[in-house]
C-alpha positions as protocol buffer text, in pm:
chain_id: "A"
residue {
  index: 1
  type: MET
  ca { x: 4916 y: 16 z: -829 }
}
residue {
  index: 2
  type: THR
  ca { x: 5018 y: 227 z: -532 }
}
residue {
  index: 3
  type: SER
  ca { x: 5373 y: 347 z: -472 }
}
residue {
  index: 4
  type: LEU
  ca { x: 5391 y: 97 z: -184 }
}
residue {
  index: 5
  type: GLY
  ca { x: 5299 y: -182 z: -428 }
}
residue {
  index: 6
  type: ILE
  ca { x: 5568 y: -63 z: -667 }
}
residue {
  index: 7
  type: LEU
  ca { x: 5822 y: -58 z: -384 }
}
residue {
  index: 8
  type: LYS
  ca { x: 5717 y: -413 z: -289 }
}
residue {
  index: 9
  type: THR
  ca { x: 5767 y: -524 z: -651 }
}
residue {
  index: 10
  type: ALA
  ca { x: 6105 y: -348 z: -654 }
}
residue {
  index: 11
  type: ASP
  ca { x: 6206 y: -532 z: -335 }
}
residue {
  index: 12
  type: GLU
  ca { x: 6111 y: -865 z: -496 }
}
residue {
  index: 13
  type: LEU
  ca { x: 6312 y: -782 z: -808 }
}
residue {
  index: 14
  type: ARG
  ca { x: 6605 y: -666 z: -593 }
}
residue {
  index: 15
  type: GLU
  ca { x: 6610 y: -1008 z: -429 }
}
residue {
  index: 16
  type: MET
  ca { x: 6595 y: -1183 z: -767 }
}
residue {
  index: 17
  type: TYR
  ca { x: 6827 y: -965 z: -975 }
}
residue {
  index: 18
  type: GLY
  ca { x: 7005 y: -714 z: -752 }
}
residue {
  index: 19
  type: ILE
  ca { x: 7007 y: -339 z: -795 }
}
residue {
  index: 20
  type: PRO
  ca { x: 7095 y: -209 z: -1033 }
}
residue {
  index: 21
  type: ALA
  ca { x: 6966 y: -505 z: -1224 }
}
residue {
  index: 22
  type: ASP
  ca { x: 7140 y: -586 z: -1552 }
}
residue {
  index: 23
  type: PRO
  ca { x: 6845 y: -536 z: -1786 }
}
residue {
  index: 24
  type: GLU
  ca { x: 6981 y: -768 z: -2055 }
}
residue {
  index: 25
  type: GLU
  ca { x: 7029 y: -1043 z: -1796 }
}
residue {
  index: 26
  type: VAL
  ca { x: 6673 y: -986 z: -1674 }
}
residue {
  index: 27
  type: CYS
  ca { x: 6553 y: -1033 z: -2034 }
}
residue {
  index: 28
  type: ARG
  ca { x: 6745 y: -1361 z: -2062 }
}
residue {
  index: 29
  type: GLU
  ca { x: 6616 y: -1490 z: -1727 }
}
residue {
  index: 30
  type: GLU
  ca { x: 6257 y: -1395 z: -1809 }
}
residue {
  index: 31
  type: LYS
  ca { x: 6289 y: -1529 z: -2166 }
}
residue {
  index: 32
  type: ILE
  ca { x: 6211 y: -1189 z: -2317 }
}
residue {
  index: 33
  type: LEU
  ca { x: 6330 y: -1140 z: -2673 }
}
residue {
  index: 34
  type: LEU
  ca { x: 6536 y: -818 z: -2690 }
}
residue {
  index: 35
  type: LEU
  ca { x: 6556 y: -639 z: -3024 }
}
residue {
  index: 36
  type: HIS
  ca { x: 6728 y: -316 z: -3128 }
}
residue {
  index: 37
  type: GLU
  ca { x: 6582 y: -154 z: -3439 }
}
residue {
  index: 38
  type: PRO
  ca { x: 6616 y: 192 z: -3596 }
}
residue {
  index: 39
  type: MET
  ca { x: 6299 y: 394 z: -3533 }
}
residue {
  index: 40
  type: GLY
  ca { x: 6412 y: 750 z: -3597 }
}
residue {
  index: 41
  type: THR
  ca { x: 6573 y: 1033 z: -3407 }
}
residue {
  index: 42
  type: ALA
  ca { x: 6291 y: 1289 z: -3399 }
}
residue {
  index: 43
  type: ASP
  ca { x: 6145 y: 1383 z: -3061 }
}
residue {
  index: 44
  type: THR
  ca { x: 5826 y: 1209 z: -3169 }
}
residue {
  index: 45
  type: SER
  ca { x: 6003 y: 887 z: -3270 }
}
residue {
  index: 46
  type: CYS
  ca { x: 5916 y: 572 z: -3082 }
}
residue {
  index: 47
  type: LYS
  ca { x: 6179 y: 501 z: -2814 }
}
residue {
  index: 48
  type: GLY
  ca { x: 6073 y: 146 z: -2742 }
}
residue {
  index: 49
  type: PHE
  ca { x: 5785 y: -89 z: -2682 }
}
residue {
  index: 50
  type: ILE
  ca { x: 5698 y: -424 z: -2534 }
}
residue {
  index: 51
  type: LEU
  ca { x: 5461 y: -675 z: -2687 }
}
residue {
  index: 52
  type: GLN
  ca { x: 5338 y: -1016 z: -2584 }
}
residue {
  index: 53
  type: TYR
  ca { x: 5182 y: -1237 z: -2847 }
}
residue {
  index: 54
  type: HIS
  ca { x: 5100 y: -1607 z: -2812 }
}
residue {
  index: 55
  type: GLY
  ca { x: 5318 y: -1638 z: -2505 }
}
residue {
  index: 56
  type: VAL
  ca { x: 5624 y: -1469 z: -2658 }
}
residue {
  index: 57
  type: THR
  ca { x: 5730 y: -1141 z: -2504 }
}
residue {
  index: 58
  type: ALA
  ca { x: 5955 y: -905 z: -2699 }
}
residue {
  index: 59
  type: VAL
  ca { x: 6104 y: -566 z: -2618 }
}
residue {
  index: 60
  type: THR
  ca { x: 6214 y: -349 z: -2908 }
}
residue {
  index: 61
  type: ILE
  ca { x: 6445 y: -55 z: -2838 }
}
residue {
  index: 62
  type: ASN
  ca { x: 6519 y: 228 z: -3081 }
}
residue {
  index: 63
  type: SER
  ca { x: 6883 y: 174 z: -3184 }
}
residue {
  index: 64
  type: GLU
  ca { x: 6915 y: 535 z: -3297 }
}
residue {
  index: 65
  type: ILE
  ca { x: 6890 y: 694 z: -2952 }
}
residue {
  index: 66
  type: SER
  ca { x: 7182 y: 732 z: -2710 }
}
residue {
  index: 67
  type: GLU
  ca { x: 7303 y: 429 z: -2516 }
}
residue {
  index: 68
  type: GLU
  ca { x: 7200 y: 600 z: -2190 }
}
residue {
  index: 69
  type: MET
  ca { x: 6849 y: 648 z: -2323 }
}
residue {
  index: 70
  type: GLN
  ca { x: 6835 y: 293 z: -2465 }
}
residue {
  index: 71
  type: LYS
  ca { x: 6916 y: 159 z: -2119 }
}
residue {
  index: 72
  type: ALA
  ca { x: 6653 y: 381 z: -1954 }
}
residue {
  index: 73
  type: VAL
  ca { x: 6393 y: 270 z: -2210 }
}
residue {
  index: 74
  type: LEU
  ca { x: 6481 y: -97 z: -2155 }
}
residue {
  index: 75
  type: TYR
  ca { x: 6433 y: -60 z: -1778 }
}
residue {
  index: 76
  type: HIS
  ca { x: 6103 y: 117 z: -1847 }
}
residue {
  index: 77
  type: GLU
  ca { x: 5978 y: -162 z: -2074 }
}
residue {
  index: 78
  type: LEU
  ca { x: 6085 y: -425 z: -1821 }
}
residue {
  index: 79
  type: ALA
  ca { x: 5887 y: -234 z: -1560 }
}
residue {
  index: 80
  type: HIS
  ca { x: 5582 y: -263 z: -1786 }
}
residue {
  index: 81
  type: TYR
  ca { x: 5651 y: -636 z: -1807 }
}
residue {
  index: 82
  type: PHE
  ca { x: 5663 y: -686 z: -1430 }
}
residue {
  index: 83
  type: LEU
  ca { x: 5375 y: -450 z: -1348 }
}
residue {
  index: 84
  type: HIS
  ca { x: 5136 y: -495 z: -1638 }
}
residue {
  index: 85
  type: ILE
  ca { x: 5213 y: -784 z: -1872 }
}
residue {
  index: 86
  type: ARG
  ca { x: 5327 y: -1060 z: -1638 }
}
residue {
  index: 87
  type: THR
  ca { x: 5033 y: -975 z: -1415 }
}
residue {
  index: 88
  type: GLY
  ca { x: 4792 y: -991 z: -1711 }
}
residue {
  index: 89
  type: LEU
  ca { x: 4687 y: -625 z: -1691 }
}
residue {
  index: 90
  type: SER
  ca { x: 4791 y: -541 z: -2047 }
}
residue {
  index: 91
  type: GLU
  ca { x: 4913 y: -719 z: -2357 }
}
residue {
  index: 92
  type: ALA
  ca { x: 5080 y: -426 z: -2527 }
}
residue {
  index: 93
  type: ILE
  ca { x: 5202 y: -97 z: -2388 }
}
residue {
  index: 94
  type: HIS
  ca { x: 5409 y: 144 z: -2591 }
}
residue {
  index: 95
  type: ASP
  ca { x: 5590 y: 476 z: -2556 }
}
residue {
  index: 96
  type: SER
  ca { x: 5532 y: 726 z: -2832 }
}
residue {
  index: 97
  type: ALA
  ca { x: 5427 y: 1086 z: -2873 }
}
residue {
  index: 98
  type: VAL
  ca { x: 5063 y: 983 z: -2914 }
}
residue {
  index: 99
  type: TYR
  ca { x: 5060 y: 792 z: -2583 }
}
residue {
  index: 100
  type: ASP
  ca { x: 4875 y: 966 z: -2301 }
}
residue {
  index: 101
  type: ARG
  ca { x: 5137 y: 1161 z: -2105 }
}
residue {
  index: 102
  type: ILE
  ca { x: 4946 y: 1127 z: -1781 }
}
residue {
  index: 103
  type: SER
  ca { x: 4883 y: 756 z: -1812 }
}
residue {
  index: 104
  type: LEU
  ca { x: 4891 y: 574 z: -1482 }
}
residue {
  index: 105
  type: SER
  ca { x: 5065 y: 273 z: -1636 }
}
residue {
  index: 106
  type: GLU
  ca { x: 5342 y: 500 z: -1770 }
}
residue {
  index: 107
  type: LEU
  ca { x: 5385 y: 663 z: -1430 }
}
residue {
  index: 108
  type: GLU
  ca { x: 5404 y: 323 z: -1261 }
}
residue {
  index: 109
  type: ALA
  ca { x: 5661 y: 200 z: -1514 }
}
residue {
  index: 110
  type: ASN
  ca { x: 5876 y: 510 z: -1462 }
}
residue {
  index: 111
  type: MET
  ca { x: 5867 y: 462 z: -1086 }
}
residue {
  index: 112
  type: LEU
  ca { x: 5965 y: 94 z: -1103 }
}
residue {
  index: 113
  type: ALA
  ca { x: 6229 y: 160 z: -1372 }
}
residue {
  index: 114
  type: ALA
  ca { x: 6390 y: 417 z: -1142 }
}
residue {
  index: 115
  type: GLU
  ca { x: 6390 y: 166 z: -856 }
}
residue {
  index: 116
  type: MET
  ca { x: 6538 y: -107 z: -1078 }
}
residue {
  index: 117
  type: GLN
  ca { x: 6811 y: 112 z: -1225 }
}
residue {
  index: 118
  type: LEU
  ca { x: 6933 y: 310 z: -924 }
}
residue {
  index: 119
  type: SER
  ca { x: 7010 y: 207 z: -568 }
}
residue {
  index: 120
  type: ASP
  ca { x: 6922 y: 443 z: -286 }
}
residue {
  index: 121
  type: SER
  ca { x: 7284 y: 441 z: -167 }
}
residue {
  index: 122
  type: SER
  ca { x: 7430 y: 536 z: -508 }
}
residue {
  index: 123
  type: VAL
  ca { x: 7186 y: 827 z: -539 }
}
residue {
  index: 124
  type: LEU
  ca { x: 7256 y: 952 z: -186 }
}
residue {
  index: 125
  type: GLU
  ca { x: 7632 y: 921 z: -239 }
}
residue {
  index: 126
  type: THR
  ca { x: 7625 y: 1099 z: -574 }
}
residue {
  index: 127
  type: LEU
  ca { x: 7400 y: 1378 z: -448 }
}
residue {
  index: 128
  type: SER
  ca { x: 7637 y: 1434 z: -154 }
}
residue {
  index: 129
  type: GLU
  ca { x: 7939 y: 1451 z: -387 }
}
residue {
  index: 130
  type: CYS
  ca { x: 7797 y: 1717 z: -616 }
}
residue {
  index: 131
  type: ASN
  ca { x: 7555 y: 2001 z: -563 }
}
residue {
  index: 132
  type: ASP
  ca { x: 7403 y: 1998 z: -909 }
}
residue {
  index: 133
  type: PHE
  ca { x: 7106 y: 1772 z: -983 }
}
residue {
  index: 134
  type: PHE
  ca { x: 7183 y: 1747 z: -1355 }
}
residue {
  index: 135
  type: GLU
  ca { x: 7548 y: 1665 z: -1288 }
}
residue {
  index: 136
  type: ALA
  ca { x: 7432 y: 1391 z: -1049 }
}
residue {
  index: 137
  type: ALA
  ca { x: 7209 y: 1244 z: -1321 }
}
residue {
  index: 138
  type: SER
  ca { x: 7503 y: 1251 z: -1561 }
}
residue {
  index: 139
  type: LEU
  ca { x: 7735 y: 1084 z: -1310 }
}
residue {
  index: 140
  type: LEU
  ca { x: 7472 y: 816 z: -1247 }
}
residue {
  index: 141
  type: GLY
  ca { x: 7434 y: 766 z: -1624 }
}
residue {
  index: 142
  type: VAL
  ca { x: 7059 y: 829 z: -1632 }
}
residue {
  index: 143
  type: PRO
  ca { x: 6827 y: 1089 z: -1781 }
}
residue {
  index: 144
  type: ALA
  ca { x: 6746 y: 1367 z: -1532 }
}
residue {
  index: 145
  type: GLU
  ca { x: 6380 y: 1265 z: -1542 }
}
residue {
  index: 146
  type: LEU
  ca { x: 6465 y: 915 z: -1418 }
}
residue {
  index: 147
  type: LEU
  ca { x: 6662 y: 1062 z: -1127 }
}
residue {
  index: 148
  type: ASP
  ca { x: 6359 y: 1279 z: -1049 }
}
residue {
  index: 149
  type: PHE
  ca { x: 6138 y: 968 z: -1031 }
}
residue {
  index: 150
  type: LYS
  ca { x: 6395 y: 790 z: -811 }
}
residue {
  index: 151
  type: MET
  ca { x: 6417 y: 1082 z: -572 }
}
residue {
  index: 152
  type: ARG
  ca { x: 6036 y: 1089 z: -541 }
}
residue {
  index: 153
  type: MET
  ca { x: 6040 y: 718 z: -454 }
}
residue {
  index: 154
  type: MET
  ca { x: 6316 y: 778 z: -199 }
}
residue {
  index: 155
  type: LYS
  ca { x: 6105 y: 1050 z: -36 }
}
residue {
  index: 156
  type: ARG
  ca { x: 5816 y: 802 z: -10 }
}
residue {
  index: 157
  type: LYS
  ca { x: 6056 y: 577 z: 181 }
}
residue {
  index: 158
  type: GLY
  ca { x: 6139 y: 867 z: 415 }
}
residue {
  index: 159
  type: LEU
  ca { x: 6494 y: 917 z: 290 }
}
residue {
  index: 160
  type: PRO
  ca { x: 6645 y: 1267 z: 310 }
}
residue {
  index: 161
  type: VAL
  ca { x: 6669 y: 1385 z: -50 }
}
residue {
  index: 162
  type: PRO
  ca { x: 6620 y: 1738 z: -181 }
}
residue {
  index: 163
  type: ASP
  ca { x: 6350 y: 1836 z: -425 }
}
residue {
  index: 164
  type: ALA
  ca { x: 6452 y: 1793 z: -788 }
}
residue {
  index: 165
  type: PRO
  ca { x: 6455 y: 2110 z: -1000 }
}
residue {
  index: 166
  type: LEU
  ca { x: 6207 y: 1953 z: -1241 }
}
residue {
  index: 167
  type: ASP
  ca { x: 5876 y: 1774 z: -1221 }
}
residue {
  index: 168
  type: SER
  ca { x: 5882 y: 1493 z: -1476 }
}
residue {
  index: 169
  type: ASP
  ca { x: 5554 y: 1368 z: -1610 }
}
residue {
  index: 170
  type: SER
  ca { x: 5464 y: 1011 z: -1692 }
}
residue {
  index: 171
  type: GLY
  ca { x: 5536 y: 1058 z: -2062 }
}
residue {
  index: 172
  type: TYR
  ca { x: 5891 y: 1186 z: -2039 }
}
residue {
  index: 173
  type: LEU
  ca { x: 6012 y: 914 z: -2275 }
}
residue {
  index: 174
  type: ALA
  ca { x: 5773 y: 1032 z: -2541 }
}
residue {
  index: 175
  type: GLY
  ca { x: 5951 y: 1365 z: -2570 }
}
residue {
  index: 176
  type: CYS
  ca { x: 6309 y: 1276 z: -2481 }
}
residue {
  index: 177
  type: ARG
  ca { x: 6597 y: 1374 z: -2697 }
}
residue {
  index: 178
  type: SER
  ca { x: 6857 y: 1116 z: -2788 }
}
């Protein structure tokens, strides 16, 4: 899917759920079973996954990672739901160290997750209040990589945002630290 298609999907979700969307409310509305299970704390530990089987969709989040990261992973898995599962493009997509870091579906999910979790106005306001990218990510309560994806999407919309001091790849969740 193109970035314009992702932005269109984000606009539709914004109308349905608002931005930032409450990811647990989205799960309830979409009848997605939300589970939190311990899956380890190593960099290579699974952070989360989504699975659909016989019409039941479930998201499982690693309960041993930070709350900030759990929230980011939940948004990411919901993005897979809206982009890939609900549309019938995939039945199971997961985030782990063995997953292809340059996977298009992972990149798409990161882009939509950033759009779902952060409003343009909150990012612009926070960036204007502080001069440090990493401090801005902390104030927004998101991993720096997610802010990087959001800023890239904002640039595609023509909004005046600076370049982020990092270039996150599509598999940033595979190597994140909790």
